[in-house]
N, CA, C and O atoms as CSV, one atom per row, in Angstrom:
chain,resi,resn,atom,element,x,y,z
A,1,UNK,N,N,23.436,0.111,-0.478
A,1,UNK,CA,C,22.236,0.794,0.001
A,1,UNK,C,C,22.653,1.786,1.084
A,1,UNK,O,O,23.390,1.439,2.007
A,2,UNK,N,N,22.174,3.023,0.957
A,2,UNK,CA,C,22.477,4.045,1.952
A,2,UNK,C,C,21.744,3.740,3.253
A,2,UNK,O,O,20.723,3.054,3.260
A,3,UNK,N,N,22.284,4.263,4.360
A,3,UNK,CA,C,21.685,3.997,5.666
A,3,UNK,C,C,20.237,4.469,5.721
A,3,UNK,O,O,19.386,3.761,6.260
A,4,UNK,N,N,19.934,5.647,5.178
A,4,UNK,CA,C,18.566,6.154,5.163
A,4,UNK,C,C,17.627,5.250,4.389
A,4,UNK,O,O,16.480,5.040,4.784
A,5,UNK,N,N,18.127,4.713,3.277
A,5,UNK,CA,C,17.324,3.779,2.476
A,5,UNK,C,C,17.065,2.495,3.253
A,5,UNK,O,O,15.964,1.946,3.212
A,6,UNK,N,N,18.082,2.022,3.959
A,6,UNK,CA,C,17.946,0.799,4.751
A,6,UNK,C,C,16.908,0.993,5.852
A,6,UNK,O,O,16.070,0.120,6.075
A,7,UNK,N,N,16.959,2.133,6.540
A,7,UNK,CA,C,15.992,2.413,7.609
A,7,UNK,C,C,14.579,2.516,7.050
A,7,UNK,O,O,13.629,2.028,7.662
A,8,UNK,N,N,14.439,3.148,5.895
A,8,UNK,CA,C,13.128,3.271,5.257
A,8,UNK,C,C,12.594,1.895,4.879
A,8,UNK,O,O,11.405,1.622,5.041
A,9,UNK,N,N,13.465,1.035,4.380
A,9,UNK,CA,C,13.060,-0.322,4.013
A,9,UNK,C,C,12.626,-1.107,5.251
A,9,UNK,O,O,11.669,-1.879,5.185
A,10,UNK,N,N,13.311,-0.922,6.368
A,10,UNK,CA,C,12.923,-1.588,7.619
A,10,UNK,C,C,11.545,-1.113,8.077
A,10,UNK,O,O,10.713,-1.919,8.493
A,11,UNK,N,N,11.309,0.193,8.000
A,11,UNK,CA,C,10.001,0.741,8.387
A,11,UNK,C,C,8.900,0.170,7.496
A,11,UNK,O,O,7.827,-0.196,7.978
A,12,UNK,N,N,9.171,0.098,6.211
A,12,UNK,CA,C,8.194,-0.443,5.263
A,12,UNK,C,C,7.892,-1.904,5.584
A,12,UNK,O,O,6.730,-2.307,5.617
A,13,UNK,N,N,8.928,-2.687,5.818
A,13,UNK,CA,C,8.755,-4.105,6.147
A,13,UNK,C,C,7.927,-4.262,7.415
A,13,UNK,O,O,7.057,-5.130,7.484
A,14,UNK,N,N,8.188,-3.435,8.409
A,14,UNK,CA,C,7.422,-3.478,9.662
A,14,UNK,C,C,5.964,-3.083,9.417
A,14,UNK,O,O,5.057,-3.693,9.983
A,15,UNK,N,N,5.733,-2.076,8.584
A,15,UNK,CA,C,4.364,-1.650,8.275
A,15,UNK,C,C,3.595,-2.766,7.574
A,15,UNK,O,O,2.425,-2.993,7.883
A,16,UNK,N,N,4.230,-3.461,6.643
A,16,UNK,CA,C,3.587,-4.576,5.952
A,16,UNK,C,C,3.246,-5.681,6.952
A,16,UNK,O,O,2.159,-6.259,6.910
A,17,UNK,N,N,4.177,-5.961,7.839
A,17,UNK,CA,C,3.949,-6.995,8.858
A,17,UNK,C,C,2.759,-6.632,9.741
A,17,UNK,O,O,1.907,-7.479,10.011
A,18,UNK,N,N,2.695,-5.395,10.188
A,18,UNK,CA,C,1.587,-4.945,11.035
A,18,UNK,C,C,0.259,-5.069,10.279
A,18,UNK,O,O,-0.722,-5.578,10.820
A,19,UNK,N,N,0.236,-4.606,9.037
A,19,UNK,CA,C,-0.997,-4.648,8.241
A,19,UNK,C,C,-1.460,-6.083,8.000
A,19,UNK,O,O,-2.662,-6.340,7.925
A,20,UNK,N,N,-0.528,-7.011,7.880
A,20,UNK,CA,C,-0.884,-8.404,7.615
A,20,UNK,C,C,-1.238,-9.197,8.863
A,20,UNK,O,O,-1.974,-10.181,8.779
A,21,UNK,N,N,-0.731,-8.788,10.015
A,21,UNK,CA,C,-0.853,-9.618,11.214
A,21,UNK,C,C,-1.738,-9.046,12.318
A,21,UNK,O,O,-2.156,-9.786,13.209
A,22,UNK,N,N,-2.028,-7.762,12.280
A,22,UNK,CA,C,-2.778,-7.152,13.368
A,22,UNK,C,C,-4.124,-6.622,12.890
A,22,UNK,O,O,-4.267,-6.162,11.757
A,23,UNK,N,N,-5.094,-6.697,13.774
A,23,UNK,CA,C,-6.384,-6.078,13.489
A,23,UNK,C,C,-6.275,-4.592,13.797
A,23,UNK,O,O,-5.661,-4.203,14.790
A,24,UNK,N,N,-6.865,-3.772,12.957
A,24,UNK,CA,C,-6.825,-2.332,13.231
A,24,UNK,C,C,-7.747,-1.982,14.397
A,24,UNK,O,O,-8.658,-2.744,14.722
A,25,UNK,N,N,-7.513,-0.831,15.026
A,25,UNK,CA,C,-8.451,-0.393,16.057
A,25,UNK,C,C,-9.853,-0.308,15.453
A,25,UNK,O,O,-10.031,0.230,14.360
A,26,UNK,N,N,-10.822,-0.828,16.151
A,26,UNK,CA,C,-12.181,-0.867,15.619
A,26,UNK,C,C,-12.494,-2.178,14.934
A,26,UNK,O,O,-13.660,-2.460,14.654
A,27,UNK,N,N,-11.484,-2.989,14.655
A,27,UNK,CA,C,-11.706,-4.333,14.150
A,27,UNK,C,C,-11.642,-4.538,12.657
A,27,UNK,O,O,-11.317,-5.640,12.215
A,28,UNK,N,N,-11.941,-3.520,11.848
A,28,UNK,CA,C,-11.880,-3.737,10.402
A,28,UNK,C,C,-11.554,-2.433,9.683
A,28,UNK,O,O,-11.687,-1.339,10.231
A,29,UNK,N,N,-11.129,-2.591,8.452
A,29,UNK,CA,C,-10.786,-1.452,7.614
A,29,UNK,C,C,-11.952,-1.127,6.692
A,29,UNK,O,O,-12.688,-2.020,6.271
A,30,UNK,N,N,-12.116,0.152,6.383
A,30,UNK,CA,C,-13.114,0.516,5.380
A,30,UNK,C,C,-12.517,0.245,3.995
A,30,UNK,O,O,-11.305,0.075,3.859
A,31,UNK,N,N,-13.352,0.207,2.999
A,31,UNK,CA,C,-12.915,-0.101,1.639
A,31,UNK,C,C,-11.851,0.867,1.154
A,31,UNK,O,O,-10.875,0.447,0.532
A,32,UNK,N,N,-12.018,2.151,1.423
A,32,UNK,CA,C,-11.032,3.138,0.976
A,32,UNK,C,C,-9.653,2.868,1.570
A,32,UNK,O,O,-8.637,3.014,0.890
A,33,UNK,N,N,-9.623,2.477,2.832
A,33,UNK,CA,C,-8.341,2.163,3.478
A,33,UNK,C,C,-7.699,0.934,2.838
A,33,UNK,O,O,-6.500,0.924,2.560
A,34,UNK,N,N,-8.496,-0.089,2.609
A,34,UNK,CA,C,-7.979,-1.314,1.983
A,34,UNK,C,C,-7.403,-1.032,0.603
A,34,UNK,O,O,-6.318,-1.500,0.258
A,35,UNK,N,N,-8.148,-0.258,-0.177
A,35,UNK,CA,C,-7.722,0.031,-1.546
A,35,UNK,C,C,-6.461,0.895,-1.550
A,35,UNK,O,O,-5.571,0.680,-2.374
A,36,UNK,N,N,-6.375,1.866,-0.642
A,36,UNK,CA,C,-5.173,2.709,-0.561
A,36,UNK,C,C,-3.953,1.877,-0.174
A,36,UNK,O,O,-2.876,2.035,-0.749
A,37,UNK,N,N,-4.131,0.993,0.801
A,37,UNK,CA,C,-3.019,0.137,1.201
A,37,UNK,C,C,-2.602,-0.778,0.047
A,37,UNK,O,O,-1.413,-0.929,-0.232
A,38,UNK,N,N,-3.584,-1.383,-0.619
A,38,UNK,CA,C,-3.304,-2.284,-1.735
A,38,UNK,C,C,-2.534,-1.566,-2.842
A,38,UNK,O,O,-1.503,-2.056,-3.304
A,39,UNK,N,N,-3.032,-0.414,-3.262
A,39,UNK,CA,C,-2.416,0.265,-4.404
A,39,UNK,C,C,-0.992,0.724,-4.092
A,39,UNK,O,O,-0.108,0.618,-4.941
A,40,UNK,N,N,-0.767,1.230,-2.888
A,40,UNK,CA,C,0.585,1.675,-2.542
A,40,UNK,C,C,1.525,0.490,-2.334
A,40,UNK,O,O,2.712,0.579,-2.645
A,41,UNK,N,N,1.005,-0.612,-1.814
A,41,UNK,CA,C,1.819,-1.822,-1.694
A,41,UNK,C,C,2.241,-2.311,-3.086
A,41,UNK,O,O,3.415,-2.605,-3.314
A,42,UNK,N,N,1.288,-2.397,-4.004
A,42,UNK,CA,C,1.601,-2.862,-5.355
A,42,UNK,C,C,2.608,-1.933,-6.044
A,42,UNK,O,O,3.529,-2.394,-6.718
A,43,UNK,N,N,2.422,-0.629,-5.867
A,43,UNK,CA,C,3.345,0.329,-6.482
A,43,UNK,C,C,4.742,0.171,-5.884
A,43,UNK,O,O,5.740,0.264,-6.600
A,44,UNK,N,N,4.814,-0.067,-4.574
A,44,UNK,CA,C,6.107,-0.236,-3.910
A,44,UNK,C,C,6.798,-1.528,-4.330
A,44,UNK,O,O,8.023,-1.572,-4.439
A,45,UNK,N,N,6.025,-2.564,-4.563
A,45,UNK,CA,C,6.601,-3.869,-4.897
A,45,UNK,C,C,6.825,-4.064,-6.395
A,45,UNK,O,O,7.839,-4.633,-6.799
A,46,UNK,N,N,5.893,-3.598,-7.219
A,46,UNK,CA,C,5.922,-3.882,-8.654
A,46,UNK,C,C,6.296,-2.647,-9.473
A,46,UNK,O,O,6.980,-2.755,-10.491
A,47,UNK,N,N,5.848,-1.483,-9.026
A,47,UNK,CA,C,5.983,-0.267,-9.817
A,47,UNK,C,C,4.652,0.019,-10.492
A,47,UNK,O,O,3.615,-0.475,-10.050
A,48,UNK,N,N,4.666,0.811,-11.557
A,48,UNK,CA,C,3.416,1.133,-12.255
A,48,UNK,C,C,2.688,-0.119,-12.751
A,48,UNK,O,O,3.298,-1.167,-12.963
A,49,UNK,N,N,1.381,0.015,-12.928
A,49,UNK,CA,C,0.539,-1.099,-13.379
A,49,UNK,C,C,1.149,-1.751,-14.609
A,49,UNK,O,O,1.575,-1.078,-15.548
A,50,UNK,N,N,1.181,-3.083,-14.579
A,50,UNK,CA,C,1.750,-3.836,-15.700
A,50,UNK,C,C,0.815,-4.949,-16.166
A,50,UNK,O,O,1.239,-5.895,-16.829
A,51,UNK,N,N,-0.458,-4.824,-15.811
A,51,UNK,CA,C,-1.455,-5.829,-16.182
A,51,UNK,C,C,-2.661,-5.132,-16.798
A,51,UNK,O,O,-2.895,-3.952,-16.535
A,52,UNK,N,N,-3.427,-5.849,-17.614
A,52,UNK,CA,C,-4.636,-5.240,-18.171
A,52,UNK,C,C,-5.701,-5.045,-17.087
A,52,UNK,O,O,-5.717,-5.752,-16.079
A,53,UNK,N,N,-6.572,-4.089,-17.312
A,53,UNK,CA,C,-7.654,-3.805,-16.376
A,53,UNK,C,C,-8.618,-4.988,-16.328
A,53,UNK,O,O,-9.025,-5.503,-17.370
A,54,UNK,N,N,-8.987,-5.424,-15.108
A,54,UNK,CA,C,-9.950,-6.530,-15.004
A,54,UNK,C,C,-11.273,-6.199,-15.687
A,54,UNK,O,O,-11.619,-5.034,-15.883
A,55,UNK,N,N,-11.988,-7.238,-16.036
A,55,UNK,CA,C,-13.227,-7.080,-16.770
A,55,UNK,C,C,-14.400,-6.584,-15.927
A,55,UNK,O,O,-14.307,-6.446,-14.707
A,56,UNK,N,N,-15.484,-6.328,-16.611
A,56,UNK,CA,C,-16.702,-5.783,-16.022
A,56,UNK,C,C,-17.227,-6.632,-14.869
A,56,UNK,O,O,-17.780,-6.090,-13.912
A,57,UNK,N,N,-17.068,-7.930,-14.942
A,57,UNK,CA,C,-17.620,-8.832,-13.937
A,57,UNK,C,C,-16.699,-9.029,-12.729
A,57,UNK,O,O,-16.937,-9.904,-11.896
A,58,UNK,N,N,-15.652,-8.214,-12.641
A,58,UNK,CA,C,-14.738,-8.232,-11.492
A,58,UNK,C,C,-14.646,-6.815,-10.919
A,58,UNK,O,O,-13.610,-6.163,-11.055
A,59,UNK,N,N,-15.722,-6.330,-10.277
A,59,UNK,CA,C,-15.715,-4.950,-9.795
A,59,UNK,C,C,-14.669,-4.676,-8.713
A,59,UNK,O,O,-14.124,-3.574,-8.650
A,60,UNK,N,N,-14.385,-5.653,-7.870
A,60,UNK,CA,C,-13.354,-5.456,-6.839
A,60,UNK,C,C,-11.980,-5.328,-7.496
A,60,UNK,O,O,-11.197,-4.441,-7.159
A,61,UNK,N,N,-11.708,-6.219,-8.427
A,61,UNK,CA,C,-10.441,-6.152,-9.154
A,61,UNK,C,C,-10.279,-4.847,-9.911
A,61,UNK,O,O,-9.188,-4.279,-9.950
A,62,UNK,N,N,-11.355,-4.371,-10.508
A,62,UNK,CA,C,-11.312,-3.099,-11.241
A,62,UNK,C,C,-11.033,-1.936,-10.305
A,62,UNK,O,O,-10.256,-1.041,-10.639
A,63,UNK,N,N,-11.663,-1.941,-9.133
A,63,UNK,CA,C,-11.447,-0.860,-8.162
A,63,UNK,C,C,-9.989,-0.841,-7.710
A,63,UNK,O,O,-9.368,0.220,-7.640
A,64,UNK,N,N,-9.452,-2.014,-7.407
A,64,UNK,CA,C,-8.057,-2.106,-6.975
A,64,UNK,C,C,-7.119,-1.675,-8.100
A,64,UNK,O,O,-6.169,-0.926,-7.869
A,65,UNK,N,N,-7.385,-2.145,-9.309
A,65,UNK,CA,C,-6.547,-1.800,-10.451
A,65,UNK,C,C,-6.595,-0.290,-10.714
A,65,UNK,O,O,-5.562,0.339,-10.944
A,66,UNK,N,N,-7.792,0.278,-10.677
A,66,UNK,CA,C,-7.940,1.720,-10.925
A,66,UNK,C,C,-7.158,2.545,-9.896
A,66,UNK,O,O,-6.507,3.529,-10.247
A,67,UNK,N,N,-7.228,2.137,-8.632
A,67,UNK,CA,C,-6.508,2.857,-7.591
A,67,UNK,C,C,-5.001,2.768,-7.816
A,67,UNK,O,O,-4.289,3.763,-7.678
A,68,UNK,N,N,-4.524,1.590,-8.158
A,68,UNK,CA,C,-3.102,1.407,-8.439
A,68,UNK,C,C,-2.699,2.205,-9.670
A,68,UNK,O,O,-1.662,2.867,-9.671
A,69,UNK,N,N,-3.511,2.145,-10.713
A,69,UNK,CA,C,-3.217,2.866,-11.949
A,69,UNK,C,C,-3.172,4.380,-11.717
A,69,UNK,O,O,-2.392,5.082,-12.361
A,70,UNK,N,N,-3.998,4.879,-10.811
A,70,UNK,CA,C,-4.024,6.314,-10.514
A,70,UNK,C,C,-2.729,6.812,-9.885
A,70,UNK,O,O,-2.487,8.018,-9.850
A,71,UNK,N,N,-1.900,5.912,-9.392
A,71,UNK,CA,C,-0.607,6.324,-8.832
A,71,UNK,C,C,0.400,6.652,-9.926
A,71,UNK,O,O,1.444,7.249,-9.663
A,72,UNK,N,N,0.082,6.260,-11.144
A,72,UNK,CA,C,0.916,6.608,-12.297
A,72,UNK,C,C,2.354,6.157,-12.145
A,72,UNK,O,O,2.627,4.983,-11.892
A,73,UNK,N,N,3.276,7.105,-12.303
A,73,UNK,CA,C,4.710,6.809,-12.263
A,73,UNK,C,C,5.326,7.091,-10.897
A,73,UNK,O,O,6.529,7.331,-10.804
A,74,UNK,N,N,4.520,7.067,-9.836
A,74,UNK,CA,C,5.058,7.266,-8.486
A,74,UNK,C,C,6.212,6.279,-8.268
A,74,UNK,O,O,6.108,5.103,-8.617
A,75,UNK,N,N,7.300,6.766,-7.695
A,75,UNK,CA,C,8.447,5.889,-7.461
A,75,UNK,C,C,8.126,4.861,-6.380
A,75,UNK,O,O,7.242,5.067,-5.548
A,76,UNK,N,N,8.856,3.758,-6.409
A,76,UNK,CA,C,8.677,2.735,-5.382
A,76,UNK,C,C,8.978,3.307,-4.001
A,76,UNK,O,O,8.295,2.980,-3.030
A,77,UNK,N,N,9.986,4.150,-3.910
A,77,UNK,CA,C,10.351,4.769,-2.635
A,77,UNK,C,C,9.212,5.638,-2.101
A,77,UNK,O,O,8.875,5.563,-0.919
A,78,UNK,N,N,8.621,6.460,-2.966
A,78,UNK,CA,C,7.498,7.302,-2.535
A,78,UNK,C,C,6.283,6.460,-2.147
A,78,UNK,O,O,5.559,6.801,-1.212
A,79,UNK,N,N,6.064,5.362,-2.867
A,79,UNK,CA,C,4.951,4.469,-2.534
A,79,UNK,C,C,5.178,3.823,-1.168
A,79,UNK,O,O,4.234,3.672,-0.392
A,80,UNK,N,N,6.420,3.440,-0.868
A,80,UNK,CA,C,6.732,2.870,0.451
A,80,UNK,C,C,6.459,3.892,1.548
A,80,UNK,O,O,5.858,3.568,2.572
A,81,UNK,N,N,6.905,5.132,1.327
A,81,UNK,CA,C,6.686,6.192,2.326
A,81,UNK,C,C,5.193,6.412,2.571
A,81,UNK,O,O,4.762,6.546,3.716
A,82,UNK,N,N,4.418,6.447,1.511
A,82,UNK,CA,C,2.976,6.654,1.645
A,82,UNK,C,C,2.321,5.463,2.327
A,82,UNK,O,O,1.415,5.641,3.141
A,83,UNK,N,N,2.763,4.252,2.009
A,83,UNK,CA,C,2.224,3.054,2.654
A,83,UNK,C,C,2.476,3.120,4.159
A,83,UNK,O,O,1.581,2.835,4.955
A,84,UNK,N,N,3.688,3.493,4.543
A,84,UNK,CA,C,4.019,3.633,5.967
A,84,UNK,C,C,3.101,4.660,6.619
A,84,UNK,O,O,2.588,4.431,7.714
A,85,UNK,N,N,2.894,5.784,5.954
A,85,UNK,CA,C,2.020,6.833,6.480
A,85,UNK,C,C,0.584,6.319,6.658
A,85,UNK,O,O,-0.050,6.601,7.675
A,86,UNK,N,N,0.079,5.582,5.695
A,86,UNK,CA,C,-1.283,5.037,5.773
A,86,UNK,C,C,-1.398,4.086,6.963
A,86,UNK,O,O,-2.365,4.158,7.721
A,87,UNK,N,N,-0.423,3.202,7.131
A,87,UNK,CA,C,-0.446,2.253,8.247
A,87,UNK,C,C,-0.375,3.001,9.581
A,87,UNK,O,O,-1.078,2.650,10.529
A,88,UNK,N,N,0.471,4.028,9.655
A,88,UNK,CA,C,0.555,4.841,10.879
A,88,UNK,C,C,-0.804,5.429,11.232
A,88,UNK,O,O,-1.227,5.381,12.387
A,89,UNK,N,N,-1.488,5.987,10.230
A,89,UNK,CA,C,-2.782,6.626,10.456
A,89,UNK,C,C,-3.839,5.618,10.890
A,89,UNK,O,O,-4.635,5.906,11.783
A,90,UNK,N,N,-3.858,4.449,10.274
A,90,UNK,CA,C,-4.878,3.445,10.573
A,90,UNK,C,C,-4.629,2.770,11.911
A,90,UNK,O,O,-5.542,2.624,12.723
A,91,UNK,N,N,-3.387,2.362,12.134
A,91,UNK,CA,C,-3.066,1.543,13.305
A,91,UNK,C,C,-2.561,2.366,14.489
A,91,UNK,O,O,-2.356,1.829,15.577
A,92,UNK,N,N,-2.358,3.673,14.279
A,92,UNK,CA,C,-1.883,4.505,15.367
A,92,UNK,C,C,-0.504,4.123,15.861
A,92,UNK,O,O,-0.192,4.281,17.042
A,93,UNK,N,N,0.318,3.624,14.962
A,93,UNK,CA,C,1.664,3.164,15.314
A,93,UNK,C,C,2.697,4.109,14.730
A,93,UNK,O,O,2.469,4.747,13.702
A,94,UNK,N,N,3.826,4.187,15.395
A,94,UNK,CA,C,4.949,4.948,14.857
A,94,UNK,C,C,6.110,3.994,14.642
A,94,UNK,O,O,6.271,3.012,15.367
A,95,UNK,N,N,6.904,4.295,13.649
A,95,UNK,CA,C,8.037,3.419,13.307
A,95,UNK,C,C,9.335,4.153,13.494
A,95,UNK,O,O,10.403,3.588,13.259
């Protein structure tokens, strides 16, 4: 792993930790923020969608799946970078 890749992975890991352990300023995230974080996290960890779209009676699952699916063939590296950017914007943190 190149040094730049290692540093990017550290930033991503820190961003995930912050998102999982800290409350954002204002106390909660709006739905759009949650869905953006979810979809970029899934793309970074799994890659493109590999599951069928949830059914009609699971509107939250469908929204999350649709957001992830809209990322298409975005690379895991690009998804990590975007996830870090989203966390920076929400939490006002720099890595």
